[in-house]
C-alpha positions in Angstrom: 33.3 28.0 37.8 31.2 28.9 34.8 33.0 26.3 32.6 32.4 23.6 35.2 28.7 24.4 35.4 28.3 24.3 31.6 30.2 21.0 31.4 27.9 19.5 34.0 24.9 20.7 32.2 26.1 19.2 28.9 26.9 15.9 30.5 23.5 15.9 32.3 21.7 16.7 29.0 23.7 13.9 27.3 22.8 11.4 29.9 19.1 12.4 29.9 18.9 12.2 26.1 20.7 8.8 26.2 18.2 7.7 28.8 15.2 8.8 26.7 16.6 7.0 23.7 17.4 3.8 25.6 13.7 3.8 26.7 12.7 3.2 23.1 11.9 -0.5 22.5 14.7 -2.2 20.6 17.2 0.6 21.1 19.5 -1.6 23.2 20.5 -3.7 20.1 22.0 -2.7 16.8 19.2 -4.4 14.9 16.7 -2.4 16.9 18.5 0.9 16.3 18.7 0.2 12.5 15.0 -0.7 12.5 14.1 2.6 14.3 16.4 4.7 12.1 14.9 3.3 8.9 11.3 3.0 10.3 10.9 6.8 10.8 11.5 7.9 7.2 9.7 4.8 5.9 6.6 5.6 8.0 6.6 9.2 6.8 6.9 8.0 3.2 4.2 5.4 3.7 2.0 8.1 5.3 2.4 10.2 2.1 1.6 7.2 0.0 -1.4 6.5 2.2 -2.7 10.0 1.6 -2.3 9.5 -2.1 -4.0 6.0 -1.9 -6.8 7.5 0.2 -7.3 10.2 -2.5 -7.4 7.6 -5.2 -9.7 5.5 -3.2 -12.0 8.5 -2.9 -11.9 8.9 -6.7 -12.7 5.3 -7.1 -15.6 5.5 -4.7 -16.9 8.7 -6.4 -16.6 7.0 -9.9 -18.5 4.0 -8.6 -21.1 6.2 -7.1 -21.4 8.1 -10.4 -21.8 4.9 -12.3 -24.6 3.8 -10.0 -26.2 7.3 -10.1 -26.2 7.4 -13.8 -27.7 3.9 -13.9 -30.5 5.0 -11.7 -31.1 8.2 -13.7 -31.4 6.1 -16.9 -34.0 4.0 -15.1 -35.8 7.2 -14.0 -35.8 8.4 -17.6 -37.2 5.1 -18.8 -40.0 5.5 -16.3 -40.5 9.2 -17.3 -40.7 8.1 -20.9 -43.4 5.5 -20.2 -45.4 7.9 -18.0 -45.2 10.5 -20.7 -46.5 8.0 -23.3 -49.3 7.0 -20.9 -50.1 10.7 -20.3 -50.3 11.4 -24.1 -52.5 8.3 -24.8 -54.8 9.1 -21.9 -55.1 12.7 -23.1 -56.1 11.5 -26.6 -58.6 9.0 -25.2 -60.2 11.7 -23.1 -60.3 13.9 -26.2 -62.5 11.4 -27.9 -60.0 9.1 -29.7 -61.5 5.7 -28.6 -58.9 3.8 -30.7 -56.3 4.6 -28.0 -58.1 2.5 -25.3 -56.2 -0.7 -26.0 -52.9 1.2 -26.3 -53.6 2.9 -23.0 -54.0 -0.5 -21.2 -50.8 -1.8 -22.8 -48.9 1.3 -21.9 -50.0 1.1 -18.3 -48.3 -2.3 -18.0 -45.1 -0.9 -19.5 -45.2 2.0 -17.0 -45.7 -0.4 -14.1 -42.8 -2.6 -15.3 -40.5 0.5 -15.6 -41.6 1.6 -12.1 -40.6 -1.9 -10.7 -37.2 -1.7 -12.4 -36.6 1.7 -10.9 -37.4 0.4 -7.4 -35.0 -2.5 -7.8 -32.2 -0.2 -9.1 -32.9 2.2 -6.2 -32.6 -0.7 -3.6 -29.3 -1.9 -5.2 -27.7 1.5 -5.6 -29.1 3.4 -2.6 -25.7 3.7 -1.0 -24.1 5.2 -4.2 -26.8 8.0 -4.6 -26.8 11.4 -3.0 -29.2 11.8 -0.2 -31.2 14.5 -2.0 -31.7 12.1 -5.0 -32.9 9.3 -2.7 -35.3 11.7 -0.9 -36.7 13.0 -4.2 -37.3 9.5 -5.6 -39.0 8.5 -2.4 -41.2 11.7 -2.6 -42.0 10.9 -6.3 -43.7 7.7 -5.1 -46.6 9.8 -3.9 -47.8 11.3 -7.3 -47.0 8.0 -8.9 -49.2 6.2 -6.5 -52.0 8.8 -7.2 -52.1 7.6 -10.8 -54.0 4.6 -9.8 -57.2 6.6 -9.1 -56.6 8.7 -12.2 -56.5 5.6 -14.3 -59.8 4.4 -12.8 -61.4 7.8 -13.6 -60.1 7.6 -17.2 -61.6 4.2 -17.6 -64.9 5.3 -16.2 -65.0 8.4 -18.4 -65.3 10.7 -15.4 -61.9 12.3 -15.6 -61.3 15.7 -17.0 -58.6 16.1 -19.6 -56.9 19.0 -17.9 -56.9 17.4 -14.4 -55.6 14.2 -15.9 -52.7 16.0 -17.7 -52.0 17.8 -14.4 -51.8 14.5 -12.4 -49.5 12.8 -14.9 -47.4 16.0 -15.2 -47.0 16.1 -11.4 -45.6 12.5 -11.5 -43.3 13.3 -14.4 -42.2 16.6 -12.8 -41.4 14.8 -9.5 -39.2 12.2 -11.4 -37.4 15.0 -13.3 -36.9 16.9 -10.1 -35.4 13.7 -8.6 -32.9 13.6 -11.5 -31.9 17.2 -10.7 -31.9 16.8 -6.9 -28.3 15.7 -6.6 -25.1 15.7 -8.6 -22.3 13.3 -8.0 -19.0 14.4 -6.5 -15.7 13.9 -8.1 -14.7 14.5 -11.7 -16.0 17.8 -13.2 -16.6 16.2 -16.6 -18.9 13.7 -15.0 -20.8 16.3 -13.1 -21.2 18.4 -16.3 -22.5 15.4 -18.1 -25.1 14.7 -15.4 -26.3 18.3 -15.6 -26.5 18.0 -19.3 -28.5 14.9 -18.9 -30.9 16.6 -16.5 -31.3 19.6 -18.9 -32.1 17.2 -21.8 -34.6 15.4 -19.5 -36.5 18.7 -18.9 -36.5 19.4 -22.6 -37.8 15.9 -23.4 -40.5 16.4 -20.8 -41.5 19.6 -22.4 -41.7 17.8 -25.8 -43.6 14.9 -24.3 -46.0 17.2 -22.5 -46.6 19.1 -25.7 -47.3 15.8 -27.4 -49.9 14.8 -24.8 -51.5 18.3 -24.7 -51.8 18.8 -28.5 -52.9 15.2 -28.8 -56.1 16.1 -26.9 -56.4 19.4 -28.7 -56.2 17.8 -32.2 -58.6 15.1 -31.1 -61.1 17.8 -29.9 -60.4 19.9 -33.1 -59.6 23.2 -31.4 -57.9 24.8 -28.4 -60.1 25.2 -25.3 -59.7 27.9 -22.7 -56.1 28.3 -21.5 -54.8 25.4 -23.6 -53.0 27.6 -26.1 -51.2 29.5 -23.4 -50.0 26.1 -22.0 -48.8 25.2 -25.5 -46.7 28.3 -25.8 -45.2 27.9 -22.3 -44.2 24.3 -23.1 -42.4 25.5 -26.3 -40.6 28.2 -24.3 -39.6 25.7 -21.6 -38.3 23.3 -24.3 -36.2 26.0 -26.0 -34.7 27.1 -22.7 -33.8 23.5 -21.7 -32.3 22.7 -25.1 -30.2 25.9 -24.9 -28.9 24.9 -21.5 -28.1 21.4 -22.8 -26.1 22.8 -25.8 -24.0 24.7 -23.3 -23.2 21.6 -21.3 -23.1 18.9 -24.0 -20.1 17.8 -25.9 -19.7 18.1 -29.6 -20.9 14.5 -30.3 -23.9 14.9 -28.0 -25.0 18.2 -29.6 -24.7 16.6 -33.0 -26.9 13.7 -31.9 -29.5 16.3 -30.7 -29.4 18.1 -34.1 -29.9 14.7 -35.8 -33.0 14.1 -33.7 -34.5 17.3 -34.8 -33.5 16.9 -38.5 -35.6 13.8 -39.2 -38.7 13.9 -41.4 -41.0 13.2 -38.4 -39.4 16.2 -36.6 -40.0 18.4 -39.6 -43.7 17.3 -39.8 -44.0 18.0 -36.1 -42.8 21.5 -36.8 -45.5 21.8 -39.4 -48.1 20.6 -37.0 -47.0 23.1 -34.5 -47.3 25.9 -37.1 -50.9 24.8 -37.7 -51.5 24.8 -34.0 -50.2 28.4 -33.7 -52.7 29.5 -36.3 -55.5 28.1 -34.1 -54.8 30.5 -31.3 -58.2 32.2 -31.9 -60.1 29.0 -31.3 -60.6 28.1 -35.0 -60.8 24.5 -36.0 -57.7 22.4 -36.4 -57.6 19.6 -39.0 -54.5 17.7 -37.8 -55.1 13.9 -37.5 -54.3 13.0 -33.8 -52.8 9.6 -34.9 -50.3 11.3 -37.2 -49.4 13.9 -34.7 -48.9 11.2 -32.0 -46.8 9.0 -34.3 -44.5 11.8 -35.4 -44.2 13.3 -32.0 -43.5 9.9 -30.5 -40.7 9.4 -33.0 -39.2 12.7 -31.9 -39.6 11.9 -28.2 -38.0 8.5 -28.8 -35.1 10.1 -30.6 -34.7 12.5 -27.7 -34.7 9.6 -25.3 -32.0 8.0 -27.5 -29.9 11.1 -27.1 -30.5 10.9 -23.4 -29.2 7.3 -23.4 -26.2 8.4 -25.4 -25.4 11.1 -22.9 -26.0 8.7 -20.0 -23.8 6.1 -21.6 -21.0 8.7 -22.2 -21.2 9.8 -18.5 -21.2 6.2 -17.4 -18.3 5.3 -19.6 -16.3 8.3 -18.4 -17.1 7.3 -14.8 -15.9 3.8 -15.5 -12.7 5.2 -17.0 -12.2 7.4 -14.0 -12.8 4.4 -11.7 -10.5 2.2 -13.7 -7.8 4.9 -13.6 -8.3 5.4 -9.9 -8.1 1.6 -9.4 -4.9 1.4 -11.3 -3.4 4.3 -9.4 -4.6 2.8 -6.1 -3.0 -0.5 -6.9 0.1 1.4 -7.9 0.2 3.3 -4.6 -0.3 0.1 -2.6 2.3 -1.7 -4.7 4.7 1.2 -4.2 4.0 1.2 -0.4 4.6 -2.5 -0.2 7.8 -2.2 -2.3 9.1 0.6 -0.1 8.2 -1.4 3.0 10.0 -4.5 1.6 13.0 -2.5 0.5 13.2 -0.8 3.9 12.9 -4.1 5.7 15.5 -5.7 3.5 17.9 -2.8 4.0 17.4 -2.9 7.8 18.0 -6.6 7.9 21.0 -6.4 5.5 22.5 -3.4 7.3 22.0 -4.9 10.8 23.4 -8.3 9.6 26.4 -6.7 8.0 27.2 -5.1 11.4 26.1 -7.8 13.8 27.8 -10.7 12.0 31.3 -9.2 12.2 30.7 -8.0 15.7 29.4 -11.5 16.6 32.5 -13.0 15.1 34.7 -10.6 17.1 32.8 -11.5 20.3 33.2 -15.2 19.6 36.9 -14.7 18.9 37.3 -12.7 22.1 35.5 -15.4 24.0 37.8 -18.1 22.5 40.9 -16.0 23.4 39.7 -15.3 26.9 38.5 -18.9 27.6 41.2 -21.0 25.8 43.7 -19.0 23.7 45.2 -16.8 26.4 45.4 -19.5 29.1 46.9 -21.9 26.5 49.4 -19.2 25.5 50.4 -18.6 29.1 50.7 -22.3 29.8 52.8 -22.7 26.7 55.1 -19.9 27.8 55.4 -21.3 31.3 56.3 -24.8 30.0 58.7 -23.5 27.3 62.4 -23.4 27.7 63.3 -20.0 29.2 66.2 -19.7 26.7 64.2 -20.7 23.6 62.4 -17.9 21.6 58.7 -17.7 21.7 56.8 -19.4 18.9 55.5 -17.1 16.2 51.8 -16.1 16.3 49.5 -17.1 13.5 48.0 -14.3 11.5 44.3 -14.2 11.8 42.2 -13.7 8.6 40.4 -10.4 8.1 36.7 -10.3 8.6 35.0 -10.7 5.2 32.7 -7.8 4.2 33.3 -5.8 7.3 33.0 -2.1 7.4 36.0 0.1 8.0 35.0 0.9 11.6 34.6 -2.8 12.4 37.9 -3.6 10.8 39.5 -1.0 13.0 37.7 -2.5 16.0 39.0 -6.0 15.1 42.6 -4.7 14.8 42.2 -2.9 18.1 41.0 -6.1 19.8 43.8 -8.1 18.3 46.3 -5.5 19.5 44.8 -5.9 23.0 45.1 -9.7 22.6 48.8 -9.4 21.6 49.4 -7.0 24.5 47.7 -9.4 26.9 49.8 -12.3 25.6 53.0 -10.2 25.9 52.0 -9.2 29.4 51.1 -12.8 30.3 54.5 -13.8 29.0 56.2 -11.2 31.1 54.2 -12.2 34.1 55.0 -15.9 33.5 58.7 -15.1 33.2 58.5 -12.9 36.3 56.7 -15.6 38.1 59.1 -18.3 37.0 62.0 -16.1 38.0 60.4 -15.4 41.4 59.8 -19.1 41.9 63.3 -20.0 40.9 64.6 -17.3 43.2 62.5 -18.6 46.1 63.6 -22.2 45.3 67.2 -21.2 45.3 66.8 -19.2 48.5 64.9 -22.1 50.1 67.6 -24.6 49.2 70.4 -22.3 50.5 68.5 -21.8 53.8 67.9 -25.6 53.9 71.6 -26.4 53.4 72.7 -23.8 55.9 70.2 -25.0 58.5 71.2 -28.6 58.0 74.9 -27.6 58.6 73.7 -25.6 61.6 71.8 -28.6 63.0 74.8 -30.8 62.5 77.0 -28.3 64.4 74.4 -28.0 67.2 74.3 -31.8 67.5 78.0 -32.0 67.7 78.0 -29.4 70.5 75.3 -31.2 72.4 77.4 -34.4 72.4 80.4 -32.5 73.8 78.5 -30.4 76.4 78.5 -31.6 80.1 76.9 -28.5 81.7 73.2 -29.1 82.1 72.2 -25.5 81.7 74.3 -25.0 78.5 73.0 -28.3 77.2 69.4 -27.1 77.8 70.2 -23.9 75.8 71.7 -26.0 73.0 68.5 -28.1 73.0 66.4 -24.9 72.6 68.6 -23.7 69.8 68.3 -27.1 68.2 64.5 -26.8 68.3 64.5 -23.3 66.9 66.8 -24.4 64.0 64.4 -27.3 63.3 61.5 -25.0 63.0 63.5 -22.7 60.7 64.3 -25.8 58.6 60.6 -26.5 58.3 59.9 -23.0 57.1 62.6 -23.3 54.5 61.0 -26.6 53.4 57.6 -24.8 53.3 59.1 -22.3 51.0 60.4 -25.0 48.7 56.9 -26.7 48.7 55.2 -23.4 47.7 57.8 -22.9 45.0 57.0 -26.4 43.6 60.4 -27.8 44.2 61.2 -31.5 44.3 60.9 -33.7 47.4 63.3 -32.8 50.2 66.6 -34.5 50.6 65.6 -36.2 53.9 64.6 -39.7 52.9 64.4 -42.8 55.2 64.9 -46.3 53.9 62.4 -49.0 54.7 59.5 -48.0 56.9 59.1 -45.8 60.0 56.5 -46.1 62.7 53.6 -43.6 62.6 54.2 -42.8 66.3 57.8 -41.7 65.4 56.5 -39.6 62.5 54.0 -37.9 64.9 56.8 -37.2 67.4 59.0 -35.8 64.7 56.1 -33.4 63.7 55.5 -32.4 67.3 59.2 -31.6 67.7 59.0 -29.1 64.9 56.4 -26.8 66.6 57.0 -24.1 69.1 54.6 -25.1 72.0 55.3 -28.9 71.7 54.6 -29.2 75.4 50.8 -28.7 74.8 50.6 -31.5 72.3 49.3 -34.8 73.6 49.7 -37.9 71.5 46.8 -39.6 73.0 46.0 -42.7 71.0 48.0 -43.6 67.9 47.5 -47.2 66.8 50.7 -48.9 65.5 51.4 -48.6 61.8 54.4 -48.4 59.5 54.9 -45.6 57.0 57.1 -46.0 54.0 60.4 -44.0 54.3 60.1 -41.9 51.1 57.1 -40.0 52.5 58.2 -39.6 56.1 59.6 -36.1 55.8 56.6 -34.8 53.9 54.1 -36.4 56.2 55.9 -35.1 59.2 55.9 -31.6 57.6 52.2 -31.9 56.9 51.4 -32.9 60.5 53.6 -30.2 61.9 51.7 -27.5 59.9 48.4 -28.9 61.2 49.5 -29.1 64.8 51.0 -25.6 64.8 47.8 -24.2 63.2 45.8 -26.0 66.0 48.1 -24.5 68.7 47.7 -21.0 67.3 43.8 -21.1 67.4 43.3 -22.9 70.7 43.4 -21.5 74.3 47.0 -21.5 75.8 46.0 -23.9 78.6 44.2 -26.5 76.5 46.2 -29.3 74.9 46.0 -30.3 71.2 45.4 -34.0 70.9 46.7 -36.3 68.1 44.9 -39.6 67.3 45.7 -42.3 64.8 43.8 -45.4 63.7 43.5 -48.0 61.0 40.5 -47.5 58.7 40.5 -50.5 56.3 43.4 -50.2 53.9 43.9 -46.5 54.9 45.4 -45.0 58.0 43.8 -41.9 59.5 45.3 -39.2 61.7 43.3 -36.6 63.6 44.6 -33.3 65.1 42.0 -32.1 67.6 41.9 -28.6 69.2 39.3 -27.0 71.5 39.5 -23.5 70.2 37.0 -21.0 68.9 36.2 -23.0 65.8 35.4 -21.8 62.3 32.3 -20.7 60.4 30.9 -23.0 57.7 31.8 -20.7 54.9 35.4 -20.2 56.2 35.8 -24.0 56.8 34.6 -24.6 53.2 37.3 -22.1 51.9 40.0 -23.8 54.0 39.0 -27.3 52.8 39.2 -26.0 49.2 42.8 -24.8 49.9 43.7 -28.1 51.6 42.5 -30.0 48.6 45.0 -28.2 46.4 42.6 -25.8 44.6 43.6 -22.2 44.4 46.9 -20.3 43.9 49.0 -19.3 46.9 50.0 -16.1 45.1 46.4 -14.9 45.4 45.9 -16.0 49.0 46.5 -13.8 52.1 49.7 -14.5 54.1 47.9 -16.1 57.0 46.6 -18.9 54.7 50.0 -20.0 53.3 50.0 -23.0 55.8 46.9 -24.3 54.1 48.6 -24.1 50.7 51.6 -26.0 52.1 49.4 -28.7 53.5 47.4 -28.9 50.3 50.5 -29.2 48.2 52.0 -31.9 50.5 48.7 -33.8 50.5 48.6 -33.8 46.7 52.2 -35.1 46.6 51.4 -37.9 49.0 48.0 -38.7 47.5 46.4 -38.1 50.9 43.2 -36.5 51.8 43.0 -33.6 54.4 39.8 -32.2 55.7 38.7 -29.9 58.5 35.6 -30.7 60.5 34.0 -29.1 63.6 35.1 -30.7 66.9 32.3 -31.9 69.1 31.7 -29.0 71.6 34.1 -26.4 70.1 37.1 -26.3 68.0 38.3 -27.8 64.8 39.6 -31.3 63.9 41.9 -31.9 61.0 41.6 -35.4 59.5 44.4 -36.9 57.4 43.6 -40.1 55.4 46.8 -41.8 54.1 46.3 -44.1 51.2 47.2 -47.8 51.4 50.2 -47.2 49.2 52.0 -45.2 52.0 51.2 -47.4 55.0 52.0 -51.0 56.0 49.9 -52.7 58.7 51.9 -54.0 61.7 51.2 -57.5 63.0 49.7 -58.0 66.4 52.9 -59.6 67.8 55.1 -56.8 66.6 52.7 -54.3 68.0 52.8 -56.1 71.4 56.6 -56.1 71.4 
């Protein structure tokens, strides 16, 4: 019991899993199954490649963002540089150096131009910048816009030097803070370079602020209240920023910074700073503002040059990273396309290598079933029974077929050979059966002919009416038996019967002969048969055909109703009709019966009750006649027989009258 349950469960599971698989689109074909089998690992591999491609795309996007970020930072530094110069010149002008007035106006134009360039770069690269950087740059517009009123106060001479420095310093500080507000994501070397650039920007701002502050001090000739403390704080800020830059910068960048501080102008700046340190007590300072400004400007420009070098290095590295990410992205996409193409090609090749041999096998099986096997059976049936069967032609092997398909082809060909052998055996058996039936039919026919001859002799010698009636009954019974024997010969396909008349015979006599061969001949009424002559060679077969139709009508009509026979000339043909008033036939059954009467169908496949239709069909085919069943008006069935002109001979009116 347990084993039965487990087997049922396994079979149910197998069916359910097969049903689930068959629900997949394309699973019902070999091509679809091959595509599904290859699609699953291909999709997984493409998913991995897609992850790698997405990673490379992120690197490419980060590199592009870094490039745009660095470009904007360089624009910010350019603006910072111009604001710093304007701050220093304005401080010197407020300190009393009137020779700076024209330089101040020129510098303001340069500052405004740098500001416009920054705005343009920000509009173009806004999507590549961190949100904090964009917000800081937008916020820096406020102190930059405030410089307009500061410039007016400087021109009017109402501005204070300290407040002016503070206003410019706020603008510069806002821009420097914007540089430090956000760092690009992605490569660590790029992020380190941006931080180094920001540190150098703070150091440069400290140097520029020192330039502007001391420019006013040297123009005034001494430190005022609190200015020396600002000077020392600026130097401390510069030292701290430069120290941080050295920690972040590369070897080449640090060397460039050392070169900037090793120039003659930088050394003179150091000397000026030493003199400023000695003026901490408010003593007079004898440094020319123009020389301080020129040397300090050289140092600031050199520091800006280092900034540009660092920015260019960061941008170049970002471009290299972007190019590498682009190459890798293209490589991943090309690899994905290659994998997809290879998988598709493999699926098509594999499916084709399977479906083509299977298609060839299917075509071969169709040819065998449709033409080869019937032709082989026909050849066997038509061949001499004693002659050996012709050898079979060896069929070529399927080219490029797999081992399993080759085995399938061999199995199908074995089935074909077995079918041919079985068909040959069946053909031999059928031929033997037919020959046996023919032999038996001829023996019965010969015996019945002898019996009829003997009965005829007895009838001629008998004088007793009762005995003569019995002999007549026996004669009728033997005649019916002879017809059955002849039916057996007809079904077996034997030659025409031996009873042949010379010349022509009247149709009326043929009808009477047919009626004499049925059991209830008393119920048959030969109502109206127009005169006509039938050629003698077809009399026996026509009489046999009519007897079968009449007997069939007698069997399926009421016992007290007669069966009527009519005959008339229809052009060159002569028609006979056997009419009964029985229960009739359905349309479908009548169509089947007419198919049998036309000679279509094999009597070996027909039920025993339909053998009469096969006999009539075979006889009609021999005579070239047409037999058809039609409904009788009212009820019953009428059998129409149309004899061709080759079998009949029209009788003249005089002969018909006699």
